[in-house]
C-alpha positions in Angstrom: 4.9 -12.8 -6.0 4.0 -16.6 -5.2 1.1 -17.4 -2.6 0.6 -21.0 -3.8 -2.6 -20.7 -4.2 -4.0 -19.4 -0.5 -6.5 -17.0 -0.5 -4.9 -13.6 0.2 -5.6 -10.3 0.6 -5.5 -7.1 -1.4 -5.5 -3.6 -0.4 -6.0 -1.0 -3.1 -4.6 2.0 -2.6 -6.0 4.8 -5.6 -4.4 8.4 -4.5 -4.2 12.2 -6.4 -1.4 14.3 -5.9 -1.4 17.9 -4.3 1.0 20.5 -5.3 3.2 19.9 -2.6 5.1 16.6 -3.5 8.5 17.8 -1.5 9.6 14.5 1.0 6.7 12.5 -1.0 9.7 10.1 -2.9 11.7 9.5 -0.1 9.2 8.3 2.1 7.7 6.1 -0.6 11.2 4.4 -0.7 11.2 4.1 2.6 7.5 3.1 3.2 8.0 0.3 0.9 11.1 -1.1 1.9 9.7 -0.9 5.1 6.0 -2.5 4.1 8.4 -5.9 2.7 9.8 -6.3 6.0 6.2 -6.7 8.0 4.5 -9.8 8.8 2.5 -11.2 6.2 3.4 -9.0 3.2 3.2 -10.8 0.1 4.2 -8.0 -2.6 3.3 -5.2 -4.3 2.4 -3.5 -7.7 2.5 0.1 -8.1 1.4 3.1 -11.4 1.2 6.0 -11.7 0.1 8.9 -13.9 -3.1 12.1 -13.3 -3.7 8.9 -10.7 -1.4 7.1 -8.6 -2.8 2.9 -7.9 -0.6 0.7 -4.9 -2.2 -2.5 -4.7 0.1 -4.2 -1.6 -0.9 -8.3 -1.2 -1.0 -9.6 2.7 -1.6 -13.1 4.0 -4.4 -11.7 6.7 -6.3 -9.0 8.0 -4.1 -9.1 10.8 -1.3 -8.3 8.9 -2.9 -5.7 7.4 -4.1 -4.2 10.8 -0.5 -4.2 12.4 1.4 -2.5 8.8 -1.9 0.1 9.1 -0.9 0.5 12.6 3.3 0.6 12.3 4.4 4.3 14.0 6.8 4.7 10.9 3.4 4.2 8.8 1.0 6.2 10.8 3.9 9.6 10.6 3.8 8.9 6.6 -0.3 8.4 6.6 -0.1 11.7 8.7 1.9 14.0 6.3 0.4 12.4 3.4 -2.9 13.9 4.5 -1.5 16.5 5.1 0.8 17.5 2.2 1.1 14.6 -0.4 -2.5 13.8 -1.3 -6.1 16.0 -2.7 -7.8 13.0 -2.0 -7.4 9.0 -1.2 -8.8 6.0 -1.4 -8.5 2.1 0.2 -10.1 -0.7 -0.5 -9.5 -4.2 1.2 -10.3 -7.2 -0.6 -9.8 -10.9 -0.5 -8.2 -12.7 -3.9 -10.4 -16.1 -4.0 -8.6 -16.6 -7.2 -5.7 -16.1 -9.5 -4.5 -16.4 -13.0 -2.1 -15.0 -15.7 -1.4 -15.3 -19.0 
């Protein structure tokens, strides 16, 4: 991810799977590919053990809103609530600074 540093936004999605995961992997792959095509998308990091954490990075709050309201993403959200997740939490944060080693 290259932001040529300007402040940007991170959407932190933390979740626990339910016992029903049929179709989940396919949908997750489809949503990641679709997110990459959205205006304002900067990148994504993800890890999963007992709890999953996916952080997606966006140029603006407007780009996050547009992604949340995308028709295919709305279908995935509904299936997630009804089938794939027993719990989730979303946090939206502004990244003011970053560094790495």
